[in-house]
py3Dmol code that shows the C-alpha trace and the ligand (Angstrom):
import py3Dmol

protein = """\
ATOM      1  CA  UNK A   1      -0.842  14.489 -42.208  1.00  0.00           C
ATOM      2  CA  UNK A   2      -4.884  13.835 -41.822  1.00  0.00           C
ATOM      3  CA  UNK A   3      -6.127  12.836 -38.510  1.00  0.00           C
ATOM      4  CA  UNK A   4      -7.132   9.529 -40.481  1.00  0.00           C
ATOM      5  CA  UNK A   5      -3.618   8.872 -41.421  1.00  0.00           C
ATOM      6  CA  UNK A   6      -2.079   9.429 -38.080  1.00  0.00           C
ATOM      7  CA  UNK A   7      -4.074   6.676 -36.528  1.00  0.00           C
ATOM      8  CA  UNK A   8      -2.700   2.875 -36.424  1.00  0.00           C
ATOM      9  CA  UNK A   9      -6.122   1.618 -37.577  1.00  0.00           C
ATOM     10  CA  UNK A  10      -4.716  -1.993 -37.784  1.00  0.00           C
ATOM     11  CA  UNK A  11      -4.126  -1.840 -34.091  1.00  0.00           C
ATOM     12  CA  UNK A  12      -7.136  -0.031 -32.833  1.00  0.00           C
ATOM     13  CA  UNK A  13      -9.398  -3.183 -32.627  1.00  0.00           C
ATOM     14  CA  UNK A  14      -6.818  -5.185 -30.845  1.00  0.00           C
ATOM     15  CA  UNK A  15      -6.206  -2.263 -28.344  1.00  0.00           C
ATOM     16  CA  UNK A  16     -10.046  -2.074 -27.585  1.00  0.00           C
ATOM     17  CA  UNK A  17     -10.050  -5.643 -26.819  1.00  0.00           C
ATOM     18  CA  UNK A  18      -7.216  -5.364 -24.367  1.00  0.00           C
ATOM     19  CA  UNK A  19      -8.193  -2.200 -22.760  1.00  0.00           C
ATOM     20  CA  UNK A  20     -11.962  -4.063 -22.343  1.00  0.00           C
ATOM     21  CA  UNK A  21     -10.081  -7.035 -20.789  1.00  0.00           C
ATOM     22  CA  UNK A  22      -8.013  -4.958 -18.580  1.00  0.00           C
ATOM     23  CA  UNK A  23     -11.051  -3.279 -17.108  1.00  0.00           C
ATOM     24  CA  UNK A  24     -12.812  -6.531 -16.542  1.00  0.00           C
ATOM     25  CA  UNK A  25      -9.889  -8.223 -15.175  1.00  0.00           C
ATOM     26  CA  UNK A  26      -9.245  -5.368 -12.537  1.00  0.00           C
ATOM     27  CA  UNK A  27     -12.999  -5.680 -11.482  1.00  0.00           C
ATOM     28  CA  UNK A  28     -12.515  -9.369 -10.978  1.00  0.00           C
ATOM     29  CA  UNK A  29      -9.652  -8.590  -8.625  1.00  0.00           C
ATOM     30  CA  UNK A  30     -11.647  -6.040  -6.756  1.00  0.00           C
ATOM     31  CA  UNK A  31      -9.677  -3.205  -7.648  1.00  0.00           C
ATOM     32  CA  UNK A  32     -12.569  -0.914  -9.128  1.00  0.00           C
ATOM     33  CA  UNK A  33     -14.251   1.975  -6.985  1.00  0.00           C
ATOM     34  CA  UNK A  34     -17.925   1.985  -7.614  1.00  0.00           C
ATOM     35  CA  UNK A  35     -18.302   3.404 -11.351  1.00  0.00           C
ATOM     36  CA  UNK A  36     -15.127   5.698 -10.877  1.00  0.00           C
ATOM     37  CA  UNK A  37     -11.371   5.399 -12.409  1.00  0.00           C
ATOM     38  CA  UNK A  38     -10.200   5.337 -15.862  1.00  0.00           C
ATOM     39  CA  UNK A  39      -8.042   3.290 -18.133  1.00  0.00           C
ATOM     40  CA  UNK A  40      -6.480   4.714 -21.497  1.00  0.00           C
ATOM     41  CA  UNK A  41      -4.557   3.669 -24.448  1.00  0.00           C
ATOM     42  CA  UNK A  42      -3.321   5.639 -27.308  1.00  0.00           C
ATOM     43  CA  UNK A  43      -4.062   4.422 -30.871  1.00  0.00           C
ATOM     44  CA  UNK A  44      -2.312   6.950 -32.977  1.00  0.00           C
ATOM     45  CA  UNK A  45       1.258   7.329 -33.844  1.00  0.00           C
ATOM     46  CA  UNK A  46       1.891  10.606 -31.893  1.00  0.00           C
ATOM     47  CA  UNK A  47       0.120   9.112 -28.574  1.00  0.00           C
ATOM     48  CA  UNK A  48      -2.575  11.923 -28.561  1.00  0.00           C
ATOM     49  CA  UNK A  49      -5.547   9.987 -29.908  1.00  0.00           C
ATOM     50  CA  UNK A  50      -6.504   7.568 -27.155  1.00  0.00           C
ATOM     51  CA  UNK A  51      -9.363   5.278 -26.103  1.00  0.00           C
ATOM     52  CA  UNK A  52     -10.807   5.614 -22.537  1.00  0.00           C
ATOM     53  CA  UNK A  53     -13.584   3.715 -20.672  1.00  0.00           C
ATOM     54  CA  UNK A  54     -17.146   5.162 -20.973  1.00  0.00           C
ATOM     55  CA  UNK A  55     -18.414   7.443 -18.002  1.00  0.00           C
ATOM     56  CA  UNK A  56     -19.990   5.554 -15.186  1.00  0.00           C
ATOM     57  CA  UNK A  57     -20.271   2.229 -16.873  1.00  0.00           C
ATOM     58  CA  UNK A  58     -19.602  -0.458 -14.464  1.00  0.00           C
ATOM     59  CA  UNK A  59     -16.284  -2.266 -15.457  1.00  0.00           C
ATOM     60  CA  UNK A  60     -17.875  -5.547 -15.266  1.00  0.00           C
ATOM     61  CA  UNK A  61     -19.869  -4.518 -18.278  1.00  0.00           C
ATOM     62  CA  UNK A  62     -17.536  -2.744 -20.460  1.00  0.00           C
ATOM     63  CA  UNK A  63     -17.172  -4.131 -23.953  1.00  0.00           C
ATOM     64  CA  UNK A  64     -14.347  -3.227 -26.753  1.00  0.00           C
ATOM     65  CA  UNK A  65     -16.939  -1.125 -28.672  1.00  0.00           C
ATOM     66  CA  UNK A  66     -17.978   0.852 -25.614  1.00  0.00           C
ATOM     67  CA  UNK A  67     -14.525   2.610 -25.376  1.00  0.00           C
ATOM     68  CA  UNK A  68     -14.474   6.420 -26.337  1.00  0.00           C
ATOM     69  CA  UNK A  69     -11.871   7.595 -28.977  1.00  0.00           C
ATOM     70  CA  UNK A  70     -10.669  11.179 -27.825  1.00  0.00           C
ATOM     71  CA  UNK A  71      -8.078  13.555 -29.023  1.00  0.00           C
ATOM     72  CA  UNK A  72      -5.675  14.987 -26.030  1.00  0.00           C
ATOM     73  CA  UNK A  73      -5.435  18.261 -28.044  1.00  0.00           C
ATOM     74  CA  UNK A  74      -9.493  18.733 -28.506  1.00  0.00           C
ATOM     75  CA  UNK A  75     -10.896  20.822 -25.680  1.00  0.00           C
ATOM     76  CA  UNK A  76     -14.353  20.365 -26.966  1.00  0.00           C
ATOM     77  CA  UNK A  77     -14.227  16.759 -25.990  1.00  0.00           C
ATOM     78  CA  UNK A  78     -16.050  17.349 -22.748  1.00  0.00           C
ATOM     79  CA  UNK A  79     -18.948  19.035 -24.791  1.00  0.00           C
ATOM     80  CA  UNK A  80     -19.671  15.551 -26.535  1.00  0.00           C
ATOM     81  CA  UNK A  81     -22.834  13.618 -25.716  1.00  0.00           C
ATOM     82  CA  UNK A  82     -20.568  10.548 -25.043  1.00  0.00           C
ATOM     83  CA  UNK A  83     -18.080  12.684 -22.808  1.00  0.00           C
ATOM     84  CA  UNK A  84     -15.669  10.760 -20.604  1.00  0.00           C
ATOM     85  CA  UNK A  85     -15.858  11.583 -16.962  1.00  0.00           C
ATOM     86  CA  UNK A  86     -14.145  14.913 -16.045  1.00  0.00           C
ATOM     87  CA  UNK A  87     -11.232  13.615 -13.833  1.00  0.00           C
ATOM     88  CA  UNK A  88     -10.751  10.883 -16.634  1.00  0.00           C
ATOM     89  CA  UNK A  89     -10.355  13.764 -19.057  1.00  0.00           C
ATOM     90  CA  UNK A  90      -8.027  16.073 -16.718  1.00  0.00           C
ATOM     91  CA  UNK A  91      -5.673  13.239 -16.161  1.00  0.00           C
ATOM     92  CA  UNK A  92      -5.434  11.192 -19.244  1.00  0.00           C
ATOM     93  CA  UNK A  93      -5.640  14.060 -21.690  1.00  0.00           C
ATOM     94  CA  UNK A  94      -2.685  15.510 -20.029  1.00  0.00           C
ATOM     95  CA  UNK A  95      -0.731  12.081 -19.857  1.00  0.00           C
ATOM     96  CA  UNK A  96      -1.171  11.530 -23.528  1.00  0.00           C
ATOM     97  CA  UNK A  97      -0.478  15.002 -24.437  1.00  0.00           C
ATOM     98  CA  UNK A  98       2.859  15.254 -22.585  1.00  0.00           C
ATOM     99  CA  UNK A  99       4.036  11.641 -22.215  1.00  0.00           C
ATOM    100  CA  UNK A 100       3.902  10.008 -25.784  1.00  0.00           C
ATOM    101  CA  UNK A 101       6.264   7.157 -24.425  1.00  0.00           C
ATOM    102  CA  UNK A 102       3.246   6.097 -22.190  1.00  0.00           C
ATOM    103  CA  UNK A 103       1.156   4.362 -24.775  1.00  0.00           C
ATOM    104  CA  UNK A 104      -1.378   2.797 -22.052  1.00  0.00           C
ATOM    105  CA  UNK A 105      -2.085   4.532 -18.641  1.00  0.00           C
ATOM    106  CA  UNK A 106      -4.214   2.790 -15.900  1.00  0.00           C
ATOM    107  CA  UNK A 107      -5.422   4.962 -13.077  1.00  0.00           C
ATOM    108  CA  UNK A 108      -6.934   3.438 -10.425  1.00  0.00           C
ATOM    109  CA  UNK A 109      -7.473   3.247  -6.480  1.00  0.00           C
ATOM    110  CA  UNK A 110      -6.974  -0.557  -5.582  1.00  0.00           C
ATOM    111  CA  UNK A 111      -7.332  -1.426  -1.894  1.00  0.00           C
ATOM    112  CA  UNK A 112      -3.608  -2.014  -0.887  1.00  0.00           C
ATOM    113  CA  UNK A 113      -2.026   0.514  -3.199  1.00  0.00           C
ATOM    114  CA  UNK A 114      -4.530   3.143  -1.665  1.00  0.00           C
ATOM    115  CA  UNK A 115      -4.039   2.229   1.954  1.00  0.00           C
ATOM    116  CA  UNK A 116      -0.370   2.670   1.165  1.00  0.00           C
ATOM    117  CA  UNK A 117      -0.904   5.973  -0.663  1.00  0.00           C
ATOM    118  CA  UNK A 118      -2.763   7.219   2.520  1.00  0.00           C
ATOM    119  CA  UNK A 119       0.458   7.024   4.749  1.00  0.00           C
ATOM    120  CA  UNK A 120       2.860   9.858   5.423  1.00  0.00           C
ATOM    121  CA  UNK A 121       5.799   7.758   3.884  1.00  0.00           C
ATOM    122  CA  UNK A 122       3.973   5.744   1.200  1.00  0.00           C
ATOM    123  CA  UNK A 123       7.563   4.363  -0.198  1.00  0.00           C
ATOM    124  CA  UNK A 124       7.454   0.962  -1.310  1.00  0.00           C
ATOM    125  CA  UNK A 125      10.512  -0.577   0.177  1.00  0.00           C
ATOM    126  CA  UNK A 126      12.480  -3.741  -1.080  1.00  0.00           C
ATOM    127  CA  UNK A 127      11.451  -6.501   1.346  1.00  0.00           C
ATOM    128  CA  UNK A 128      10.653  -9.346  -1.097  1.00  0.00           C
ATOM    129  CA  UNK A 129      11.288 -10.007  -4.763  1.00  0.00           C
ATOM    130  CA  UNK A 130       7.836  -8.107  -5.938  1.00  0.00           C
ATOM    131  CA  UNK A 131       8.640  -4.962  -3.887  1.00  0.00           C
ATOM    132  CA  UNK A 132      12.119  -4.944  -5.134  1.00  0.00           C
ATOM    133  CA  UNK A 133      10.824  -4.825  -8.725  1.00  0.00           C
ATOM    134  CA  UNK A 134       9.981  -1.181  -7.624  1.00  0.00           C
ATOM    135  CA  UNK A 135      13.262  -0.110  -6.389  1.00  0.00           C
ATOM    136  CA  UNK A 136      14.120   3.158  -8.042  1.00  0.00           C
ATOM    137  CA  UNK A 137      11.344   2.666 -10.643  1.00  0.00           C
ATOM    138  CA  UNK A 138       8.336   4.277  -9.034  1.00  0.00           C
ATOM    139  CA  UNK A 139       7.535   7.680  -9.058  1.00  0.00           C
ATOM    140  CA  UNK A 140       5.841   9.565  -5.915  1.00  0.00           C
ATOM    141  CA  UNK A 141       3.350  12.291  -6.307  1.00  0.00           C
ATOM    142  CA  UNK A 142       3.080  13.838  -3.053  1.00  0.00           C
ATOM    143  CA  UNK A 143       1.046  16.880  -3.846  1.00  0.00           C
ATOM    144  CA  UNK A 144      -2.654  15.706  -4.146  1.00  0.00           C
ATOM    145  CA  UNK A 145      -4.775  18.682  -4.992  1.00  0.00           C
ATOM    146  CA  UNK A 146      -8.447  17.391  -4.728  1.00  0.00           C
ATOM    147  CA  UNK A 147     -10.503  15.292  -7.143  1.00  0.00           C
ATOM    148  CA  UNK A 148      -8.761  15.519 -10.503  1.00  0.00           C
ATOM    149  CA  UNK A 149     -11.157  18.093 -11.869  1.00  0.00           C
ATOM    150  CA  UNK A 150      -8.739  20.823 -13.132  1.00  0.00           C
ATOM    151  CA  UNK A 151      -6.188  20.313 -16.136  1.00  0.00           C
ATOM    152  CA  UNK A 152      -3.340  21.283 -13.724  1.00  0.00           C
ATOM    153  CA  UNK A 153      -3.773  18.229 -11.661  1.00  0.00           C
ATOM    154  CA  UNK A 154      -3.039  16.032 -15.101  1.00  0.00           C
ATOM    155  CA  UNK A 155      -0.330  18.421 -15.882  1.00  0.00           C
ATOM    156  CA  UNK A 156       1.335  17.925 -12.443  1.00  0.00           C
ATOM    157  CA  UNK A 157       1.044  14.307 -12.467  1.00  0.00           C
ATOM    158  CA  UNK A 158       2.509  14.068 -15.941  1.00  0.00           C
ATOM    159  CA  UNK A 159       5.565  16.290 -14.768  1.00  0.00           C
ATOM    160  CA  UNK A 160       5.928  13.847 -11.762  1.00  0.00           C
ATOM    161  CA  UNK A 161       5.961  10.700 -13.762  1.00  0.00           C
ATOM    162  CA  UNK A 162       9.046  11.388 -16.058  1.00  0.00           C
ATOM    163  CA  UNK A 163      10.232   7.849 -17.399  1.00  0.00           C
ATOM    164  CA  UNK A 164       9.041   5.740 -14.561  1.00  0.00           C
ATOM    165  CA  UNK A 165       6.423   2.991 -15.285  1.00  0.00           C
ATOM    166  CA  UNK A 166       4.169   3.771 -12.313  1.00  0.00           C
ATOM    167  CA  UNK A 167       3.397   6.652  -9.919  1.00  0.00           C
ATOM    168  CA  UNK A 168       2.244   6.264  -6.372  1.00  0.00           C
ATOM    169  CA  UNK A 169      -0.283   9.204  -5.979  1.00  0.00           C
ATOM    170  CA  UNK A 170      -0.266  10.302  -2.151  1.00  0.00           C
ATOM    171  CA  UNK A 171      -3.897  10.704  -0.725  1.00  0.00           C
ATOM    172  CA  UNK A 172      -5.309   9.236  -4.002  1.00  0.00           C
ATOM    173  CA  UNK A 173      -4.245   5.848  -5.711  1.00  0.00           C
ATOM    174  CA  UNK A 174      -1.925   4.848  -8.401  1.00  0.00           C
ATOM    175  CA  UNK A 175      -1.190   4.955 -12.300  1.00  0.00           C
ATOM    176  CA  UNK A 176       0.751   2.733 -14.156  1.00  0.00           C
ATOM    177  CA  UNK A 177       2.290   2.893 -17.669  1.00  0.00           C
ATOM    178  CA  UNK A 178       3.266   0.684 -20.650  1.00  0.00           C
ATOM    179  CA  UNK A 179       3.905   0.277 -24.075  1.00  0.00           C
ATOM    180  CA  UNK A 180       1.019  -2.133 -24.448  1.00  0.00           C
ATOM    181  CA  UNK A 181      -1.960  -2.885 -22.169  1.00  0.00           C
ATOM    182  CA  UNK A 182      -0.469  -6.012 -21.204  1.00  0.00           C
ATOM    183  CA  UNK A 183       2.577  -4.382 -19.941  1.00  0.00           C
ATOM    184  CA  UNK A 184       0.749  -1.602 -17.748  1.00  0.00           C
ATOM    185  CA  UNK A 185      -1.507  -4.176 -16.595  1.00  0.00           C
ATOM    186  CA  UNK A 186       0.996  -6.485 -15.412  1.00  0.00           C
ATOM    187  CA  UNK A 187       2.630  -3.431 -13.594  1.00  0.00           C
ATOM    188  CA  UNK A 188      -0.519  -2.629 -11.973  1.00  0.00           C
ATOM    189  CA  UNK A 189      -0.934  -6.248 -10.926  1.00  0.00           C
ATOM    190  CA  UNK A 190       2.583  -6.139  -9.487  1.00  0.00           C
ATOM    191  CA  UNK A 191       2.322  -2.941  -7.721  1.00  0.00           C
ATOM    192  CA  UNK A 192      -0.954  -3.783  -5.943  1.00  0.00           C
ATOM    193  CA  UNK A 193       0.909  -7.242  -4.712  1.00  0.00           C
ATOM    194  CA  UNK A 194       3.981  -5.118  -3.759  1.00  0.00           C
ATOM    195  CA  UNK A 195       1.603  -2.705  -1.752  1.00  0.00           C
ATOM    196  CA  UNK A 196      -0.117  -5.682  -0.223  1.00  0.00           C
ATOM    197  CA  UNK A 197       3.098  -6.822   1.216  1.00  0.00           C
ATOM    198  CA  UNK A 198       3.971  -3.788   2.562  1.00  0.00           C
ATOM    199  CA  UNK A 199       0.851  -3.135   4.309  1.00  0.00           C
ATOM    200  CA  UNK A 200       0.616  -6.773   5.720  1.00  0.00           C
ATOM    201  CA  UNK A 201       4.187  -6.432   6.843  1.00  0.00           C
ATOM    202  CA  UNK A 202       3.678  -3.220   8.473  1.00  0.00           C
ATOM    203  CA  UNK A 203       0.434  -4.647  10.011  1.00  0.00           C
ATOM    204  CA  UNK A 204       2.763  -7.047  12.173  1.00  0.00           C
ATOM    205  CA  UNK A 205       4.537  -4.155  13.957  1.00  0.00           C
ATOM    206  CA  UNK A 206       7.775  -6.066  13.346  1.00  0.00           C
ATOM    207  CA  UNK A 207      10.723  -4.235  12.017  1.00  0.00           C
ATOM    208  CA  UNK A 208      11.053  -4.486   8.015  1.00  0.00           C
ATOM    209  CA  UNK A 209      13.989  -6.540   6.814  1.00  0.00           C
ATOM    210  CA  UNK A 210      14.799  -3.919   3.794  1.00  0.00           C
ATOM    211  CA  UNK A 211      17.321  -5.200   1.494  1.00  0.00           C
ATOM    212  CA  UNK A 212      20.476  -3.363   0.824  1.00  0.00           C
ATOM    213  CA  UNK A 213      20.360  -0.920  -2.270  1.00  0.00           C
ATOM    214  CA  UNK A 214      22.683  -3.178  -4.477  1.00  0.00           C
ATOM    215  CA  UNK A 215      20.617  -6.204  -3.844  1.00  0.00           C
ATOM    216  CA  UNK A 216      17.411  -4.464  -4.516  1.00  0.00           C
ATOM    217  CA  UNK A 217      18.806  -2.938  -7.701  1.00  0.00           C
ATOM    218  CA  UNK A 218      19.907  -6.381  -8.888  1.00  0.00           C
ATOM    219  CA  UNK A 219      16.832  -7.793  -8.228  1.00  0.00           C
ATOM    220  CA  UNK A 220      14.754  -5.149 -10.025  1.00  0.00           C
ATOM    221  CA  UNK A 221      17.066  -5.829 -13.045  1.00  0.00           C
ATOM    222  CA  UNK A 222      16.244  -9.479 -12.886  1.00  0.00           C
ATOM    223  CA  UNK A 223      12.588  -8.689 -13.616  1.00  0.00           C
ATOM    224  CA  UNK A 224      13.687  -6.635 -16.557  1.00  0.00           C
ATOM    225  CA  UNK A 225      14.915 -10.137 -18.176  1.00  0.00           C
ATOM    226  CA  UNK A 226      11.184 -11.389 -17.643  1.00  0.00           C
ATOM    227  CA  UNK A 227       9.500  -9.163 -20.057  1.00  0.00           C
ATOM    228  CA  UNK A 228       7.895 -12.007 -21.919  1.00  0.00           C
ATOM    229  CA  UNK A 229       6.153 -13.254 -18.670  1.00  0.00           C
ATOM    230  CA  UNK A 230       4.304 -10.026 -18.554  1.00  0.00           C
ATOM    231  CA  UNK A 231       2.853 -10.634 -22.034  1.00  0.00           C
ATOM    232  CA  UNK A 232       2.093 -14.021 -20.951  1.00  0.00           C
ATOM    233  CA  UNK A 233       0.348 -13.112 -17.931  1.00  0.00           C
ATOM    234  CA  UNK A 234      -2.090 -10.833 -19.709  1.00  0.00           C
ATOM    235  CA  UNK A 235      -2.574 -13.424 -22.549  1.00  0.00           C
ATOM    236  CA  UNK A 236      -3.600 -16.088 -19.946  1.00  0.00           C
ATOM    237  CA  UNK A 237      -5.622 -13.851 -18.343  1.00  0.00           C
ATOM    238  CA  UNK A 238      -7.799 -13.071 -21.492  1.00  0.00           C
ATOM    239  CA  UNK A 239      -7.939 -16.830 -21.843  1.00  0.00           C
ATOM    240  CA  UNK A 240      -9.878 -17.081 -18.592  1.00  0.00           C
ATOM    241  CA  UNK A 241     -12.004 -14.111 -19.687  1.00  0.00           C
ATOM    242  CA  UNK A 242     -12.678 -15.885 -23.136  1.00  0.00           C
ATOM    243  CA  UNK A 243     -13.957 -18.744 -21.230  1.00  0.00           C
ATOM    244  CA  UNK A 244     -16.091 -17.126 -18.602  1.00  0.00           C
ATOM    245  CA  UNK A 245     -17.270 -13.683 -19.837  1.00  0.00           C
ATOM    246  CA  UNK A 246     -16.208 -13.578 -23.793  1.00  0.00           C
ATOM    247  CA  UNK A 247     -18.609 -10.490 -24.379  1.00  0.00           C
ATOM    248  CA  UNK A 248     -15.925  -8.253 -23.351  1.00  0.00           C
ATOM    249  CA  UNK A 249     -14.383  -8.502 -26.906  1.00  0.00           C
ATOM    250  CA  UNK A 250     -17.754  -7.473 -28.748  1.00  0.00           C
TER     251      UNK A 250
END
"""
ligand_1 = """\
1
ZN
Zn -8.235 8.854 -9.202
"""
view = py3Dmol.view(width=600, height=400)
view.addModel(protein, "pdb")
view.setStyle({"model": 0}, {"cartoon": {"style": "trace"}})
view.addModel(ligand_1, "xyz")
view.setStyle({"model": 1}, {"stick": {}})
view.zoomTo()
view.show()
């Protein structure tokens, strides 16, 4: 099969628009950090060809046509004039090489998730409906090895993820996954909301009312019946962008 044939060409334009929207929306929520962090989405059937945001372009300005197409198996990628950020390559090439089920990977340091990741115990406990969504469904990487400039950092993160939809990266941030940008972005939204609740609950100094495991598991299962709401959430937010900053699609 040629490189051309392995790509799902009909989907690439749509994925570009969705990934640009996810970057713009995350910026509007104040989750971005300078011009760092990176979102990626596979466009080939084998998951190895992926789009990633351009190096050091502010997320408020990213357009669909700016996204860089990379191949996770091509080590010459970092020699290209439009090479992505080194840590973007280290993390996302490993994720797309090792986790073909993770079509989309959103890596970011949003305020509340990062505050939680800075604690000795960064566990999200089931204390409300949103935190319970993550019960048994969040991987924890407790072995931060410095700013991800080495391939091994990405390899270790992808080993930790397994089949989970997100990973809490201690001393670092979070990464969420999905079959679509909509799924991964909705996961990011609800992970940051869960982290916000944990941080605010801890701030009271009061004891947490942690749900029994059976109730937490039942609540997490109930979320899975709301899959359509994940898509609706992202589609609604794209309509807001369409009204207020439609150039993300260009
Ligand atoms: Zn990072």
